[in-house]
Backbone bond lengths (Angstrom), bond angles and torsions (degrees), N, CA, C in turn:
res aa  C-N    CA-C-N  psi(-1)  N-CA   C-N-CA  omega(-1)  CA-C   N-CA-C  phi
1 M - - - 1.475 - - 1.538 108.96 -
2 A 1.327 115.88 137.15 1.452 120.81 -179.85 1.557 104.98 -166.60
3 F 1.346 114.72 165.23 1.490 118.19 174.36 1.526 109.78 -67.04
4 Y 1.349 117.66 -40.16 1.436 122.29 -177.49 1.532 112.07 -135.92
5 E 1.304 114.59 153.91 1.497 121.50 170.49 1.527 105.91 -119.16
6 R 1.344 115.68 130.05 1.454 121.27 -177.03 1.503 108.69 -76.23
7 I 1.343 115.00 133.60 1.472 121.27 175.18 1.500 109.02 -97.78
8 D 1.386 117.72 -48.09 1.416 121.93 176.32 1.538 106.93 -155.25
9 G 1.307 119.13 -159.72 1.432 121.20 -176.48 1.535 116.34 -62.80
10 E 1.295 117.59 -28.10 1.480 121.04 -176.66 1.552 112.38 -117.12
11 R 1.327 118.08 -19.16 1.436 118.31 -170.99 1.524 112.23 -110.08
12 F 1.337 116.70 144.11 1.435 123.69 -176.73 1.537 107.83 -137.86
13 L 1.344 116.14 148.47 1.489 121.61 172.13 1.502 107.64 -100.20
14 A 1.358 115.02 117.45 1.463 119.06 175.12 1.508 110.11 -78.14
15 T 1.317 116.50 124.42 1.480 121.91 178.83 1.467 114.32 -85.40
16 E 1.322 116.96 179.09 1.478 120.78 177.87 1.516 111.35 -65.00
17 D 1.314 118.57 -20.50 1.480 119.54 176.14 1.519 115.38 -61.08
18 T 1.342 115.95 -22.18 1.456 120.36 179.18 1.522 112.40 -81.11
19 R 1.322 118.55 -10.38 1.471 121.67 -168.66 1.566 108.53 -64.47
20 G 1.326 116.14 130.62 1.439 120.75 179.33 1.555 111.83 -84.25
21 P 1.334 115.72 177.37 1.490 119.87 -174.26 1.534 114.40 -83.37
22 W 1.363 119.16 -6.89 1.473 119.72 -171.36 1.498 112.90 -105.94
23 D 1.351 120.28 -23.24 1.476 122.76 -174.28 1.508 106.37 -148.55
24 A 1.350 115.44 123.98 1.472 120.41 -176.21 1.530 112.92 -64.15
25 G 1.332 115.70 -20.77 1.466 119.43 -179.44 1.478 116.06 -99.80
26 A 1.353 118.54 4.49 1.478 122.65 -174.33 1.507 111.35 -122.87
27 Q 1.333 114.42 147.79 1.438 121.42 179.87 1.549 111.59 -79.98
28 H 1.329 116.83 147.82 1.479 121.64 163.02 1.549 106.39 -65.57
29 A 1.307 118.34 144.49 1.487 121.18 -174.07 1.513 112.71 -72.37
30 G 1.363 118.72 -13.86 1.462 119.83 -179.45 1.540 112.70 -62.30
31 P 1.331 121.37 -53.67 1.423 120.42 -179.46 1.548 114.88 -59.24
32 P 1.367 119.97 -45.13 1.463 118.44 175.67 1.549 112.23 -60.76
33 A 1.318 118.63 -35.17 1.463 119.96 176.77 1.542 111.34 -61.77
34 A 1.314 113.76 -44.69 1.479 119.69 -178.15 1.558 109.77 -66.27
35 L 1.328 115.53 -38.23 1.470 118.86 179.63 1.548 110.92 -64.97
36 L 1.297 116.04 -39.95 1.472 118.62 178.89 1.541 110.71 -71.97
37 G 1.303 118.66 -38.08 1.460 119.22 176.51 1.479 112.47 -63.34
38 R 1.354 117.01 -39.78 1.452 121.25 175.70 1.537 110.44 -60.89
39 A 1.320 117.31 -42.51 1.470 120.92 -177.88 1.518 109.96 -63.28
40 V 1.316 118.41 -39.07 1.461 121.24 177.48 1.518 110.81 -62.34
41 E 1.351 116.71 -46.34 1.441 119.79 -176.12 1.545 114.47 -74.37
42 Q 1.335 115.59 -29.38 1.479 118.97 -174.66 1.520 112.58 -103.15
43 R 1.324 120.03 10.07 1.425 120.31 -178.92 1.537 111.74 -63.82
44 A 1.289 116.98 157.48 1.487 119.98 178.57 1.543 109.17 -59.62
45 G 1.315 115.38 134.22 1.478 118.46 177.83 1.468 116.22 82.29
46 A 1.378 120.38 -0.42 1.433 121.46 -179.84 1.518 110.15 -63.12
47 R 1.336 115.95 131.46 1.451 121.23 -179.05 1.532 113.05 -69.07
48 P 1.318 120.32 126.17 1.450 120.61 179.95 1.525 114.03 -71.82
49 D 1.348 117.51 -12.93 1.480 119.79 -179.95 1.526 111.50 -93.57
50 M 1.342 117.86 14.86 1.489 122.87 175.41 1.520 108.72 -123.36
51 R 1.328 114.39 153.96 1.445 119.96 172.16 1.526 109.42 -145.58
52 I 1.337 116.14 161.11 1.449 120.23 -176.58 1.512 110.41 -69.81
53 A 1.337 116.01 126.35 1.473 121.47 174.91 1.534 110.71 -102.10
54 R 1.383 115.62 -28.71 1.444 120.41 178.95 1.546 108.55 -150.30
55 I 1.322 115.59 136.41 1.446 119.78 176.03 1.551 108.02 -141.22
56 T 1.297 115.53 130.59 1.488 121.32 -178.92 1.554 108.38 -118.38
57 F 1.302 114.85 133.08 1.452 122.88 178.21 1.506 108.42 -112.90
58 D 1.311 118.00 125.14 1.483 124.23 168.56 1.502 106.90 -99.46
59 I 1.321 116.10 115.86 1.473 121.94 -178.84 1.556 106.04 -93.79
60 L 1.309 114.80 99.56 1.481 119.50 -172.19 1.493 114.54 -82.46
61 R 1.316 117.10 -24.42 1.481 122.38 178.13 1.507 108.44 -164.42
62 P 1.319 119.04 163.71 1.467 121.70 178.14 1.540 109.60 -59.22
63 V 1.369 115.62 144.41 1.428 120.28 178.51 1.536 109.10 -102.05
64 P 1.354 117.01 113.50 1.445 119.43 -176.74 1.529 112.32 -74.30
65 L 1.317 116.35 153.17 1.442 120.28 168.42 1.556 111.52 -59.13
66 G 1.294 117.66 152.02 1.446 119.10 -179.44 1.504 110.65 124.60
67 V 1.326 116.08 -155.18 1.465 121.87 -176.13 1.521 109.80 -84.59
68 V 1.338 113.45 133.25 1.471 122.13 173.71 1.491 109.98 -128.00
69 S 1.355 114.60 153.11 1.502 120.26 176.54 1.524 108.13 -115.98
70 V 1.290 116.25 143.28 1.476 123.04 177.86 1.524 110.24 -120.57
71 R 1.306 116.06 126.24 1.479 121.03 178.65 1.515 108.80 -127.07
72 V 1.337 115.30 146.40 1.436 121.82 -176.61 1.533 109.50 -128.16
73 R 1.330 116.27 143.10 1.476 119.45 173.22 1.532 108.36 -142.63
74 E 1.335 116.01 145.54 1.434 122.03 -178.88 1.530 109.41 -92.99
75 L 1.319 115.61 123.43 1.461 120.95 -178.31 1.537 113.60 -92.22
76 R 1.332 115.52 -37.39 1.472 120.12 177.30 1.513 109.64 -151.43
77 L 1.296 114.37 129.10 1.495 119.00 177.17 1.504 108.07 -118.11
78 G 1.335 116.90 115.36 1.456 120.27 -179.73 1.495 110.60 -120.92
79 R 1.336 116.06 179.65 1.458 121.36 -179.66 1.502 113.49 -68.45
80 S 1.345 115.82 -38.90 1.495 120.51 -176.27 1.500 112.80 -114.78
81 T 1.333 119.47 -17.94 1.441 120.69 179.31 1.513 108.83 -140.70
82 E 1.316 116.49 162.35 1.479 121.80 173.13 1.520 107.69 -151.96
83 V 1.326 114.43 152.78 1.481 122.10 177.36 1.512 108.88 -119.63
84 V 1.325 114.97 126.74 1.483 121.49 -176.13 1.515 108.00 -128.64
85 E 1.333 116.30 137.61 1.448 122.60 177.73 1.520 111.91 -111.17
86 A 1.311 117.84 140.91 1.465 121.92 176.01 1.518 110.36 -134.67
87 E 1.327 116.65 145.12 1.455 123.48 -179.62 1.521 110.55 -125.75
88 L 1.362 112.68 141.24 1.486 117.84 173.32 1.505 108.32 -117.83
89 E 1.363 115.22 120.49 1.449 121.65 -176.12 1.552 111.54 -120.81
90 P 1.310 115.68 122.78 1.488 119.01 176.04 1.520 110.70 -67.96
91 A 1.303 117.27 144.02 1.441 122.92 178.49 1.514 111.43 -58.26
92 G 1.367 116.27 134.30 1.408 120.73 178.11 1.540 117.31 81.32
93 V 1.269 117.41 -2.78 1.481 120.99 -177.38 1.534 110.06 -90.43
94 G 1.323 119.40 -38.50 1.445 121.11 177.83 1.485 115.88 84.71
95 Q 1.306 118.10 2.30 1.457 122.29 177.65 1.520 108.31 -156.25
96 P 1.362 115.83 154.82 1.489 118.73 -174.31 1.490 111.56 -70.94
97 A 1.348 115.08 148.86 1.449 121.11 172.52 1.495 112.25 -96.53
98 V 1.333 115.74 -29.36 1.490 121.50 179.47 1.536 107.28 -135.86
99 V 1.332 115.57 131.40 1.459 120.72 174.35 1.531 108.52 -120.45
100 A 1.321 118.42 132.07 1.445 123.99 -178.84 1.544 109.03 -120.01
101 R 1.328 112.92 139.86 1.494 120.02 173.34 1.489 108.43 -126.89
102 A 1.313 115.56 123.70 1.481 121.77 -172.29 1.492 111.58 -117.95
103 L 1.342 117.35 138.51 1.459 123.58 171.32 1.514 105.20 -105.01
104 R 1.354 115.10 123.03 1.442 120.61 176.02 1.526 107.58 -110.44
105 V 1.301 115.34 141.89 1.474 121.99 -174.34 1.508 110.00 -125.12
106 R 1.335 116.46 139.25 1.434 120.88 178.73 1.494 111.74 -63.83
107 V 1.363 118.14 138.96 1.430 122.56 -176.77 1.523 109.39 -93.54
108 A 1.331 117.73 131.84 1.455 121.00 176.33 1.521 110.27 -81.09
109 A 1.293 117.40 161.34 1.471 121.78 174.67 1.534 109.91 -67.30
110 D 1.322 116.00 144.99 1.443 121.68 -177.71 1.554 109.62 -56.33
111 G 1.336 115.39 135.75 1.484 120.68 178.45 1.461 114.67 89.88
112 V 1.305 120.37 -10.35 1.484 121.62 -178.05 1.540 109.32 -74.18
113 V 1.335 117.75 -36.84 1.444 123.69 179.98 1.516 110.74 -112.77
114 P 1.345 119.26 133.87 1.483 120.80 -179.64 1.529 111.56 -66.28
115 A 1.337 116.56 139.49 1.449 122.02 175.33 1.529 109.21 -75.81
116 V 1.362 115.73 145.93 1.417 122.48 178.68 1.563 107.45 -118.69
117 A 1.340 117.55 140.84 1.459 120.44 -176.55 1.531 111.24 -57.45
118 E 1.317 114.27 138.94 1.480 120.73 -170.13 1.536 113.43 -95.19
119 G 1.294 119.63 -11.20 1.458 121.37 -178.72 1.495 112.39 107.99
120 P 1.340 117.70 175.90 1.482 121.52 -176.53 1.496 114.25 -65.77
121 R 1.347 115.03 149.08 1.451 120.76 175.97 1.506 111.87 -90.06
122 L 1.300 117.25 158.69 1.462 122.31 171.17 1.519 110.79 -87.94
123 P 1.306 118.05 159.36 1.514 117.79 171.21 1.530 109.65 -55.24
124 P 1.295 119.89 137.91 1.468 122.84 -175.85 1.529 111.11 -64.67
125 P 1.287 118.11 149.52 1.468 121.09 -178.53 1.530 113.06 -60.36
126 G 1.337 117.66 -31.92 1.450 120.08 179.63 1.520 114.52 -63.26
127 S 1.311 116.80 -17.39 1.464 121.86 179.88 1.526 113.10 -91.80
128 L 1.335 114.75 -1.91 1.503 118.77 -172.89 1.512 108.32 -115.47
129 E 1.356 113.16 159.38 1.471 120.33 176.53 1.510 109.25 -91.74
130 Q 1.362 116.94 154.17 1.409 122.05 178.23 1.549 109.44 -62.49
131 S 1.346 117.00 140.20 1.459 121.11 -177.98 1.502 109.85 -107.90
132 P 1.305 118.41 135.07 1.477 120.53 177.77 1.538 109.47 -74.23
133 F 1.335 115.29 146.86 1.433 121.48 175.15 1.530 109.43 -74.60
134 H 1.335 119.36 157.65 1.465 118.27 175.20 1.512 109.60 -64.73
135 A 1.311 116.97 163.01 1.466 121.79 -171.87 1.512 112.17 -57.99
136 V 1.311 116.43 127.61 1.473 122.30 177.49 1.533 108.60 -127.57
137 P 1.342 118.26 134.97 1.453 120.15 -170.01 1.536 115.37 -82.11
138 W 1.354 117.84 8.28 1.480 119.82 174.71 1.537 108.44 -131.14
139 E 1.343 111.41 154.02 1.438 119.37 -169.18 1.524 113.62 -72.88
140 R 1.323 119.22 -40.51 1.456 122.59 -173.95 1.531 111.62 -119.53
141 G 1.330 115.81 138.87 1.441 119.80 179.44 1.524 109.45 174.62
142 Y 1.358 114.01 -164.14 1.455 119.23 176.90 1.515 112.19 -53.83
143 H 1.357 114.55 -36.78 1.482 118.84 -176.82 1.530 113.90 -66.14
144 T 1.334 117.68 -22.87 1.484 120.36 175.33 1.538 111.39 -97.78
145 A 1.312 118.89 -20.13 1.476 123.13 -179.82 1.530 112.07 -80.42
146 M 1.351 115.56 -14.15 1.479 119.58 -177.97 1.553 109.72 -117.86
147 E 1.308 117.59 137.12 1.450 122.28 171.97 1.549 106.29 -93.55
148 M 1.378 116.22 136.81 1.453 120.23 -175.24 1.518 109.69 -132.01
149 R 1.323 114.78 140.59 1.462 122.43 176.83 1.518 109.12 -141.37
150 F 1.289 117.16 113.72 1.488 122.66 -177.80 1.525 109.86 -78.60
151 A 1.333 115.13 129.80 1.448 122.59 170.70 1.484 110.36 -96.34
152 E 1.330 118.82 -27.40 1.479 124.77 178.29 1.533 106.19 -140.00
153 G 1.326 116.81 140.61 1.453 119.73 173.61 1.499 113.34 66.66
154 G 1.330 118.25 -154.28 1.441 123.05 -177.69 1.505 109.10 172.65
155 F 1.311 118.03 164.05 1.454 122.17 179.33 1.529 111.96 -61.18
156 A 1.320 118.77 -27.91 1.417 121.22 -177.16 1.579 110.68 -90.74
157 E 1.322 116.64 1.40 1.443 121.31 -178.73 1.511 110.60 -118.97
158 P 1.338 118.70 104.86 1.450 121.49 179.46 1.547 111.13 -59.75
159 G 1.322 117.11 141.38 1.420 121.25 178.64 1.509 114.27 119.72
160 P 1.318 120.37 -172.07 1.468 123.32 -177.45 1.540 110.68 -57.64
161 G 1.331 114.33 150.73 1.441 119.61 177.43 1.509 112.04 -157.04
162 A 1.309 117.74 162.81 1.472 123.60 178.60 1.498 106.86 -137.27
163 C 1.330 116.64 124.32 1.458 120.93 -174.70 1.532 110.24 -132.19
164 W 1.337 115.69 128.17 1.456 120.49 172.84 1.534 106.86 -81.49
165 M 1.353 115.98 138.80 1.457 118.63 -178.52 1.535 108.53 -133.94
166 R 1.303 116.57 144.93 1.453 122.71 179.25 1.543 109.60 -141.95
167 M 1.348 114.43 135.06 1.470 118.24 179.07 1.516 110.75 -71.35
168 R 1.338 115.29 132.99 1.466 119.43 175.21 1.540 110.60 -92.28
169 V 1.318 115.21 -17.33 1.458 120.66 -179.21 1.556 108.99 -130.36
170 P 1.306 118.91 155.25 1.461 119.47 176.86 1.524 111.40 -69.59
171 L 1.319 116.51 163.75 1.491 121.77 174.58 1.506 108.79 -65.00
172 V 1.328 116.55 -54.39 1.460 123.73 -179.56 1.531 109.14 -120.17
173 A 1.295 116.00 128.84 1.448 120.50 -176.93 1.533 112.60 -57.15
174 G 1.317 116.21 129.53 1.472 122.61 178.02 1.515 115.14 79.20
175 E 1.322 117.07 7.56 1.453 120.35 -178.58 1.518 110.12 -122.43
176 P 1.348 118.07 145.89 1.474 120.74 -176.01 1.535 110.61 -63.37
177 V 1.327 115.59 148.46 1.477 121.75 176.31 1.500 108.53 -86.71
178 G 1.352 116.11 127.47 1.448 121.23 178.64 1.504 113.56 -91.24
179 A 1.317 116.69 162.79 1.459 120.92 178.50 1.500 111.03 -61.62
180 L 1.381 118.52 -41.21 1.427 120.80 -179.67 1.502 111.51 -66.73
181 D 1.355 118.19 -35.23 1.454 123.43 175.45 1.525 109.60 -51.20
182 R 1.317 117.15 -48.77 1.462 122.73 -174.73 1.538 111.32 -61.81
183 V 1.340 115.27 -42.36 1.469 119.67 -177.59 1.544 111.52 -69.76
184 L 1.312 117.20 -45.80 1.456 120.76 -174.29 1.536 111.01 -74.60
185 V 1.310 119.59 -32.58 1.464 120.06 174.51 1.542 110.44 -61.39
186 A 1.325 117.68 -34.60 1.455 122.29 -175.16 1.534 114.04 -88.18
187 A 1.368 117.45 -34.61 1.444 121.27 -166.37 1.546 113.47 -60.61
188 D 1.309 118.37 -28.68 1.449 120.83 -178.20 1.498 113.02 -74.10
189 S 1.332 118.63 -2.97 1.458 121.45 179.30 1.495 115.96 -86.31
190 G 1.351 116.31 0.40 1.475 120.14 -174.59 1.515 113.30 -55.67
191 N 1.363 117.89 -42.18 1.461 117.22 -176.45 1.535 111.55 -71.86
192 G 1.302 118.27 -26.41 1.469 119.46 175.24 1.496 114.62 -75.18
193 I 1.340 114.13 -37.64 1.457 121.06 178.96 1.529 112.18 -65.51
194 S 1.341 115.05 -36.82 1.492 121.11 -176.09 1.520 110.90 -108.98
195 A 1.321 118.28 31.15 1.461 118.82 -177.05 1.525 112.59 -48.90
196 A 1.344 118.24 120.65 1.441 119.90 -177.44 1.529 113.32 -94.58
197 V 1.341 115.11 -11.86 1.490 120.10 179.07 1.519 107.15 -129.63
198 D 1.348 115.87 166.01 1.460 124.23 -172.37 1.575 109.34 -68.79
199 F 1.335 114.96 126.58 1.475 121.18 177.21 1.521 109.99 -55.05
200 G 1.310 117.35 -41.99 1.452 119.88 -173.72 1.535 114.48 -74.48
201 R 1.340 118.77 -19.16 1.448 120.49 -176.34 1.545 111.90 -107.30
202 Y 1.323 117.71 -20.34 1.465 119.20 -173.67 1.546 111.08 -135.17
203 V 1.300 116.44 150.28 1.437 122.54 167.24 1.542 107.21 -99.48
204 F 1.327 117.14 142.59 1.462 120.53 175.63 1.548 105.53 -145.89
205 V 1.275 112.90 85.20 1.499 121.72 -175.29 1.518 109.87 -102.25
206 N 1.325 114.83 144.97 1.446 119.46 178.12 1.531 112.36 -100.12
207 S 1.305 117.32 137.67 1.484 121.25 178.50 1.544 109.48 -103.58
208 D 1.327 118.90 3.50 1.431 121.11 175.60 1.506 110.68 -154.15
209 L 1.319 115.27 170.94 1.471 123.12 174.26 1.503 107.10 -154.97
210 T 1.316 116.44 128.85 1.477 121.52 173.59 1.546 108.36 -120.70
211 V 1.337 114.88 130.05 1.450 120.23 178.93 1.532 108.86 -119.89
212 H 1.277 117.41 126.32 1.503 122.46 171.29 1.527 109.51 -111.40
213 L 1.300 115.79 131.36 1.498 120.22 -178.27 1.541 107.77 -124.53
214 H 1.349 116.21 121.85 1.440 118.30 175.82 1.519 110.80 -101.09
215 R 1.320 118.69 -8.87 1.472 122.00 178.36 1.528 109.98 -139.93
216 H 1.330 116.76 146.12 1.457 120.54 178.96 1.519 108.76 -71.83
217 P 1.358 118.14 130.18 1.446 121.82 -177.95 1.561 111.62 -64.32
218 A 1.326 112.69 155.10 1.474 118.50 177.16 1.529 109.30 -139.92
219 G 1.309 114.68 141.98 1.439 120.25 178.73 1.516 117.55 86.31
220 E 1.319 117.84 176.09 1.455 122.47 -174.84 1.548 112.52 -84.53
221 W 1.312 117.08 -24.52 1.459 120.21 -173.24 1.537 111.11 -97.12
222 V 1.360 114.91 140.52 1.431 124.08 171.82 1.534 107.81 -128.77
223 A 1.333 115.07 135.10 1.459 118.14 177.09 1.509 108.47 -110.96
224 V 1.335 114.70 140.41 1.475 123.16 173.08 1.522 108.65 -113.09
225 Q 1.333 114.78 111.00 1.502 120.55 -179.11 1.519 106.26 -105.36
226 A 1.308 116.86 103.90 1.471 121.60 -165.10 1.515 113.21 -121.68
227 R 1.346 112.49 154.56 1.468 121.88 175.45 1.525 107.07 -141.75
228 T 1.322 116.77 132.58 1.478 121.13 -179.66 1.549 109.88 -110.49
229 S 1.321 113.86 136.20 1.478 120.80 174.44 1.514 106.55 -119.62
230 V 1.354 118.46 139.54 1.450 123.81 -177.68 1.519 110.08 -133.60
231 D 1.322 115.08 131.95 1.468 122.01 176.53 1.580 107.91 -91.83
232 P 1.341 118.92 147.14 1.445 120.70 178.50 1.528 113.38 -55.81
233 A 1.337 117.82 -19.89 1.456 122.05 179.67 1.540 111.69 -74.43
234 G 1.362 116.06 -8.77 1.454 119.86 177.96 1.495 115.09 95.62
235 I 1.281 119.74 14.46 1.470 124.85 175.12 1.509 109.30 -106.61
236 G 1.350 116.33 128.75 1.436 118.51 -177.66 1.502 110.78 -129.00
237 L 1.343 116.93 169.37 1.442 125.34 176.27 1.515 110.18 -137.93
238 A 1.307 116.00 124.76 1.463 121.78 172.45 1.503 107.80 -103.15
239 D 1.309 117.25 116.79 1.456 121.83 -173.80 1.521 106.00 -116.12
240 S 1.341 115.57 127.83 1.476 121.36 -172.23 1.507 112.51 -126.58
241 V 1.319 117.48 140.65 1.468 123.71 163.57 1.519 105.20 -95.95
242 L 1.332 116.09 130.74 1.423 123.15 179.54 1.531 109.81 -102.42
243 H 1.346 116.35 132.64 1.448 123.31 -175.54 1.504 111.09 -125.14
244 D 1.371 116.24 152.52 1.450 120.31 153.76 1.531 105.35 -117.66
245 E 1.320 115.76 -168.57 1.492 117.12 -175.04 1.526 112.33 -72.96
246 K 1.341 118.22 -8.99 1.462 119.90 175.49 1.529 112.16 -85.85
247 G 1.334 115.55 -17.10 1.453 120.87 -178.71 1.531 112.37 132.46
248 P 1.356 118.37 -169.21 1.457 121.05 -178.43 1.547 111.41 -59.42
249 L 1.309 115.18 142.52 1.494 118.70 179.21 1.547 110.56 -131.32
250 G 1.298 119.31 -6.10 1.461 118.04 179.14 1.552 109.34 171.73
251 R 1.358 114.15 -164.81 1.424 121.26 -178.81 1.515 111.48 -139.33
252 G 1.348 115.85 155.83 1.440 121.22 173.59 1.526 109.05 -129.61
253 A 1.306 118.05 150.03 1.462 122.73 177.83 1.515 109.37 -140.82
254 Q 1.346 116.08 139.15 1.462 120.21 178.62 1.564 108.03 -133.92
255 S 1.333 116.92 130.65 1.427 121.49 171.07 1.491 109.80 -80.84
256 L 1.296 120.72 134.61 1.434 124.74 -173.63 1.541 113.44 -115.44
257 F 1.349 115.12 138.19 1.482 120.50 162.98 1.463 108.11 -98.27
258 V 1.318 117.33 121.71 1.474 122.40 -176.30 1.541 108.88 -120.40
259 A 1.333 114.09 127.20 1.493 119.20 -178.52 1.500 109.69 -154.54
260 P 1.350 116.58 156.49 1.483 119.80 175.44 1.553 107.47 -64.37
261 R 1.311 113.86 147.90 1.501 118.10 175.11 1.496 108.29 -71.25
262 P 1.365 116.17 143.47 1.434 118.38 178.34 1.505 113.38 -65.29
């Protein structure tokens, strides 16, 4: 079991574990984001002394289950920074469903730059009970592939929330799980964790996700501590602080389309 099975260098089969909670035929955006982030970091010739400081995903259309292709191109290669673009295209569609643009920054040697306090920590996941996902009409999907433990709020409580998340399956079958995989699989859940309006009466879908990381993640658990703001015009923002068990490590932001359900 895994989110994807590799077919060849560019193509992957998305399994049922990628299925999101809104459409039985469409993926949750977390696994595609992680697959694109991995492609940026693992591309041929990628410098080992750089890591992703910011990555933005434009979600152009729903990503169906099935075969997807991932392609990477380098837009700018500099001494201290580089910009890399990656696209995920479903088979038979002829155009990308998700486009990512990443800024990678050269890493300094430890101790060269002074550390700055990162902010308060959340209660550790080991001290919390497993939290059930909100009701989903199918048995297998993202909701079963991820373990979740709320430190603040909950799916049944509208408003801000903080949830520890851990992958139960690898991103790609037979391949090691990377630290970036864990963050990007979880980061797109901010709007669900901090739902400000009723799931049953409104849709609040994100068409993008931006993740900033000031520290390399550590450990299996990632927490998304999120708050959603909505304007009466139907535009929202889910703003998240991302944590590992050492403390905050970055932020995530999602632009939301909010509307009454038909």
